[in-house]
C-alpha positions in Angstrom: 104.2 72.7 97.9 100.6 73.4 99.5 97.8 75.3 96.7 95.4 77.5 97.7 92.8 75.5 95.9 93.4 73.1 98.6 93.0 75.2 101.3 92.8 79.2 101.5 95.4 79.7 103.6 97.6 76.8 103.4 100.0 78.3 100.6 101.6 80.1 103.6 103.6 77.0 104.3 105.1 76.6 101.0 105.5 80.0 99.6 105.3 82.8 102.4 108.5 84.9 102.5 110.2 82.2 100.2 114.3 83.6 99.9 114.8 82.4 96.5 118.0 80.0 96.3 120.1 82.4 93.9 123.6 83.1 94.7 122.5 86.5 94.3 120.1 86.4 97.7 122.0 87.6 101.1 121.2 84.7 103.3 121.9 86.5 106.6 119.0 86.0 109.1 118.7 88.6 112.2 118.6 85.8 114.4 122.1 84.4 112.8 124.4 83.3 115.6 121.9 83.0 118.2 120.4 79.6 119.7 118.0 78.1 117.0 115.6 76.2 119.6 115.4 79.7 121.8 114.1 81.4 118.5 111.8 78.7 117.6 110.3 78.1 121.0 109.7 82.0 122.0 106.4 82.5 122.8 105.4 86.1 124.1 101.8 87.1 125.2 98.8 85.8 123.9 97.0 84.9 120.9 94.0 87.0 120.5 90.7 84.4 119.8 87.7 85.7 120.5 85.4 83.6 118.3 82.4 85.2 116.3 79.7 82.7 115.6 77.2 85.3 114.1 77.5 87.5 111.1 79.1 90.7 112.3 79.2 93.9 110.1 82.6 95.8 109.3 83.3 98.3 112.3 83.4 102.2 111.0 87.3 102.4 111.2 87.9 99.8 109.0 90.5 100.6 106.1 91.9 100.0 102.6 95.4 99.9 103.9 98.4 101.8 102.1 101.0 102.2 105.0 102.1 100.8 108.0 104.6 101.9 110.5 106.2 100.1 113.8 107.5 102.8 116.0 109.2 100.3 118.1 111.2 99.2 115.2 111.4 102.6 113.3 109.9 100.8 110.8 107.6 102.2 108.0 106.3 100.7 104.7 104.3 101.0 102.1 101.3 98.3 102.0 100.0 96.7 98.6 97.2 94.6 98.3 98.3 90.9 97.2 96.3 87.9 96.5 97.6 84.9 94.7 99.7 83.9 91.5 98.5 81.7 88.7 99.8 78.7 90.7 97.8 79.5 93.7 100.1 80.4 95.6 100.7 83.7 97.8 101.9 86.4 95.7 104.0 88.6 98.1 106.4 91.7 96.9 109.6 91.0 96.1 110.5 94.2 97.7 111.5 93.5 101.1 110.6 96.9 102.0 107.1 96.4 101.1 104.3 94.6 102.8 101.6 92.9 101.3 97.9 93.0 102.8 96.1 89.7 101.7 92.9 90.9 100.1 90.8 88.0 100.5 91.0 88.5 104.1 89.8 91.0 106.7 90.4 94.7 106.7 92.5 96.3 109.4 90.2 97.5 111.8 87.4 95.1 110.5 84.7 94.0 113.3 85.5 90.2 112.2 88.5 88.5 110.8 92.4 88.7 110.5 93.9 91.0 108.4 97.3 89.8 107.2 100.3 91.7 106.4 103.3 89.9 105.2 106.7 90.7 104.0 110.0 89.1 103.3 112.7 88.8 105.9 115.3 90.1 103.4 116.0 89.7 99.7 118.8 90.6 97.2 121.0 91.9 100.1 118.2 94.2 101.5 116.6 93.6 104.8 112.9 93.1 104.9 110.5 96.3 107.0 109.1 93.4 109.0 112.4 91.4 110.0 112.3 92.5 113.6 108.8 92.0 114.5 110.1 88.8 116.4 111.3 91.3 119.2 107.8 93.0 119.8 106.6 92.6 123.0 103.0 92.9 124.1 101.6 96.8 124.2 103.6 97.8 121.5 102.0 99.9 119.1 101.4 99.1 115.1 100.0 102.0 113.1 98.2 101.3 109.9 97.1 103.9 107.6 94.8 103.9 104.5 91.4 105.4 103.4 87.8 104.2 103.6 85.3 106.1 101.5 87.5 108.6 100.4 89.0 109.8 103.8 92.3 109.2 105.3 92.5 107.1 108.6 95.3 106.1 111.0 94.1 102.9 113.0 96.5 102.1 116.2 96.8 98.6 117.0 98.6 96.8 120.1 100.7 93.5 119.9 99.2 91.2 122.4 101.9 88.4 121.5 104.5 86.8 119.4 105.1 83.5 117.8 107.4 81.5 116.2 106.5 78.8 114.5 108.2 75.9 112.7 107.1 75.7 109.0 106.5 72.1 109.4 103.7 72.5 111.9 102.9 76.0 111.3 98.9 76.3 112.6 97.9 78.2 109.4 94.3 77.9 110.5 94.8 79.8 113.5 97.0 82.4 111.8 94.6 83.4 109.2 91.2 82.6 110.9 88.2 85.0 109.7 85.8 83.7 112.3 87.7 85.6 115.4 87.1 89.4 116.4 89.0 91.8 114.2 92.8 91.6 114.6 95.9 92.0 112.8 98.3 89.2 111.9 101.7 90.5 110.7 104.1 87.4 109.5 107.6 87.1 107.9 110.4 84.5 108.0 112.7 83.8 110.9 115.1 81.3 112.5 117.7 79.5 110.9 118.5 79.4 107.7 118.8 76.5 105.2 121.4 77.0 102.6 120.4 73.4 101.4 116.9 74.5 100.5 117.4 78.5 100.4 114.5 79.0 103.1 114.4 79.9 106.7 112.9 77.2 108.7 110.2 79.4 110.7 107.6 82.2 110.2 107.3 84.6 113.1 104.0 85.8 113.7 103.0 89.0 115.7 99.2 89.6 116.9 97.8 92.6 117.5 94.3 94.1 118.2 92.9 97.6 118.0 94.2 99.8 121.1 91.5 99.3 124.2 89.9 96.1 123.2 90.2 93.3 125.6 92.0 90.2 124.7 90.7 86.8 125.0 93.7 84.6 124.6 94.4 81.5 122.8 97.6 80.6 125.0 99.3 77.6 123.1 
């Protein structure tokens, strides 16, 4: 299992969206019964990848997130700040109906960096709020609510692309890149479920940028 101390974002591979191997966990993937190879190879739209070399101040519309809404999925969830555990692992909320914002990264709406919002696909028989992000398409809206300097704000993002990565080849540096123009990365598990290890084999990532922004894609 990779540690945060080795690389700030590497913990995603070993710990992000880990479904416990307990008998009480409901081991049904939303993709169960479909062709696992098709799900793994799914690649829709573009990964926004505009590089920002110079120091950039945060946009005036950035916020501390506390709620997310994805209209296409009829999904709404509270967002809580998360960091790492004492073992240097990403500390995702156990409740699959709660989404964790990785606070060492960018805030949603910042001019620079990736704001990572992650949640379990399911846990103890409860389906996660982000479980269906793999079905999103470019142009779908993601609404993030929160506060900045004492004022409530709502930011609108548009999905640019969705990728499904096998966990053994997860491009975590790309997903958590903090040198790109501001964007969101919504992350959960997906693909086939491996009953022997108690883990899903893939991670699903939906990328989004502030509504109205042009996308400079990294297409692979």
